[in-house]
C-alpha positions as CSV (number, residue, x, y, z in Angstrom):
1,X,-29.6,20.3,-3.8
2,X,-30.9,23.8,-3.9
3,X,-28.6,26.6,-5.1
4,X,-29.2,28.3,-1.8
5,X,-27.5,25.5,0.0
6,X,-24.6,25.6,-2.5
7,X,-24.2,29.3,-1.9
8,X,-24.2,28.9,1.8
9,X,-21.6,26.1,1.6
10,X,-19.4,28.4,-0.5
11,X,-19.8,31.3,1.9
12,X,-18.8,29.1,4.9
13,X,-16.0,27.1,3.2
14,X,-14.3,29.9,1.1
15,X,-12.5,31.5,4.0
16,X,-11.5,28.2,5.4
17,X,-10.2,26.9,2.1
18,X,-8.2,30.1,1.4
19,X,-6.6,29.9,4.9
20,X,-5.9,26.2,4.4
21,X,-4.3,26.9,1.0
22,X,-2.1,29.6,2.6
23,X,-1.0,27.5,5.5
24,X,-0.3,24.4,3.4
25,X,1.6,26.6,0.8
26,X,4.0,27.7,3.5
27,X,2.6,31.2,3.8
28,X,3.4,32.0,7.4
29,X,3.6,28.7,9.2
30,X,6.7,26.4,9.2
31,X,7.8,23.5,11.4
32,X,11.4,22.6,12.0
33,X,11.6,18.9,13.0
34,X,15.2,19.1,14.2
35,X,14.5,21.7,16.8
36,X,10.8,20.9,17.3
37,X,9.8,24.6,16.7
38,X,6.7,25.9,15.0
39,X,7.3,29.3,13.5
40,X,4.4,31.6,12.6
41,X,4.9,34.6,10.4
42,X,2.1,36.9,11.6
43,X,2.2,39.2,8.5
44,X,1.7,36.3,6.1
45,X,-1.1,34.8,8.2
46,X,-2.9,38.1,8.3
47,X,-2.5,38.4,4.5
48,X,-4.0,35.0,4.1
49,X,-6.9,36.0,6.4
50,X,-7.5,39.2,4.3
51,X,-7.5,37.1,1.1
52,X,-10.0,34.7,2.7
53,X,-12.3,37.7,3.7
54,X,-11.9,39.1,0.2
55,X,-12.8,35.9,-1.5
56,X,-15.9,35.5,0.7
57,X,-16.8,39.1,0.0
58,X,-16.4,38.6,-3.8
59,X,-18.7,35.6,-3.6
60,X,-21.3,37.6,-1.6
61,X,-21.1,40.4,-4.1
62,X,-21.7,38.0,-7.0
63,X,-24.5,35.9,-5.4
64,X,-25.6,37.9,-2.4
65,X,-27.9,40.3,-4.2
66,X,-30.9,39.6,-6.4
């Protein structure tokens, strides 16, 4: 596999993985089974999205230029 394909996969997957880690870690989303309520903390979800964009930008800064 070419390094170009690896870089493209990292560009695409890094925001998704960062958001998934934030959501699974309890950053902003919780479910109460007793009341059947899904609660979303908007500030925490936005922080996870910013972290995802930052990680993607850091990868691009490292490998995006020749």
